[in-house]
C-alpha positions in Angstrom: -35.4 -31.1 113.4 -35.7 -33.0 116.6 -36.4 -36.7 116.2 -38.8 -38.8 118.3 -37.4 -41.9 120.2 -39.0 -44.0 117.3 -36.7 -42.3 114.8 -39.7 -40.6 113.1 -39.5 -36.9 112.1 -42.6 -36.2 113.8 -43.1 -32.7 112.4 -43.1 -34.0 108.9 -45.9 -36.4 109.4 -49.4 -35.4 108.1 -51.5 -33.9 110.6 -54.2 -36.3 109.9 -51.7 -39.1 110.8 -50.9 -37.2 114.0 -54.7 -37.0 114.8 -55.0 -40.6 114.1 -52.6 -41.3 116.8 -53.9 -38.4 119.1 -57.5 -39.7 119.0 -56.3 -43.0 120.5 -54.2 -41.1 123.1 -57.1 -38.9 124.1 -59.6 -41.8 124.2 -57.3 -43.8 126.5 -56.4 -40.8 128.8 -60.1 -40.0 129.1 -61.1 -43.6 130.1 -58.3 -44.0 132.5 -59.1 -40.7 134.2 -62.8 -41.5 134.4 -61.9 -44.9 136.2 -59.5 -43.0 138.5 -62.4 -40.7 139.3 -64.4 -43.6 140.7 -66.7 -44.4 137.8 -67.0 -48.2 137.8 -70.3 -48.9 135.8 -69.5 -49.4 132.2 -72.6 -47.6 131.0 -71.6 -44.6 133.1 -68.0 -44.8 131.8 -69.1 -44.9 128.2 -71.7 -42.0 128.6 -69.1 -39.7 130.2 -66.3 -40.8 127.9 -68.4 -40.0 124.8 -69.4 -36.6 126.3 -65.6 -35.8 126.7 -64.3 -37.0 123.5 -67.0 -35.6 121.2 -65.8 -32.9 118.6 -67.7 -30.2 120.3 -66.0 -30.9 123.7 -62.5 -31.2 122.2 -63.2 -27.9 120.2 -64.2 -26.1 123.6 -61.0 -27.4 125.3 -58.8 -26.3 122.5 -60.1 -22.8 122.7 -59.2 -22.5 126.3 -55.7 -24.1 125.8 -54.3 -22.0 122.9 -52.7 -19.3 125.2 -51.0 -22.0 127.2 -49.3 -23.6 124.1 -45.8 -22.9 122.7 -45.3 -21.5 119.3 -44.4 -24.9 118.0 -47.4 -26.5 119.4 -49.7 -23.8 118.0 -48.1 -24.4 114.7 -49.1 -28.2 114.9 -52.7 -27.2 116.0 -52.8 -24.7 112.9 -51.8 -27.6 110.6 -54.2 -30.0 112.1 -57.2 -27.4 111.9 -56.4 -26.7 108.2 -56.0 -30.5 107.3 -58.7 -31.6 104.8 -60.1 -35.1 105.6 -62.5 -37.0 103.5 -65.6 -35.5 105.3 -67.2 -34.4 108.4 -69.3 -36.8 110.5 -73.0 -36.3 110.6 -74.2 -34.0 113.4 -70.8 -32.3 113.8 -70.1 -28.8 112.6 -67.3 -28.2 110.3 -65.6 -25.8 112.8 -65.9 -28.3 115.7 -64.6 -31.1 113.6 -61.5 -29.1 112.5 -60.8 -28.0 115.9 -61.1 -31.5 117.3 -58.7 -32.7 114.5 -56.4 -30.0 115.7 -56.4 -30.9 119.3 -55.9 -34.7 118.3 -53.0 -33.6 116.0 -51.3 -31.9 119.0 -51.8 -35.0 121.2 -50.4 -37.3 118.6 -47.5 -34.9 118.0 -46.4 -34.9 121.5 -46.9 -38.6 122.0 -45.0 -39.5 118.8 -42.3 -37.0 119.8 -41.8 -38.7 123.1 -42.7 -35.6 125.2 -44.5 -37.6 127.9 -44.2 -34.8 130.5 -45.6 -32.2 128.3 -48.3 -34.6 127.0 -49.4 -35.2 130.6 -49.5 -31.4 131.2 -51.7 -30.9 128.3 -54.0 -33.7 129.2 -54.3 -32.3 132.7 -55.2 -28.9 131.2 -57.8 -30.4 129.0 -59.2 -32.3 132.2 -59.2 -29.1 134.2 -61.2 -27.2 131.6 -63.9 -29.8 131.4 -63.9 -31.1 127.9 -67.4 -32.0 128.4 -70.6 -31.0 126.6 -74.0 -32.5 127.0 -76.2 -33.1 124.1 
């Protein structure tokens, strides 16, 4: 098994731990990209960020990314999708929640593994497919 720069054996971490880190990675990436896109009013930034990081938006992105992932990455996604957390937040479908957890697991995996180039590629793909749903 390849070890990350931190010495962690990332593939052995729980998919929920990977998703915990991936959630923060994704939130920061979205915020930075929105500022880079020229949004400067905090209310607008918040509204657009929420639309992009909500579970339904992440699930939609994951569906469009699957054929662009390696076998190893698809395995991480599968583990994340099948992970059982304490519960699903109100107003979110179980399917969307599991798919968003899967996407966050992938992002956390790439980040913790130290694969910055691939992480940026995946984030760029997510950005290009939109990752935004209204409502």
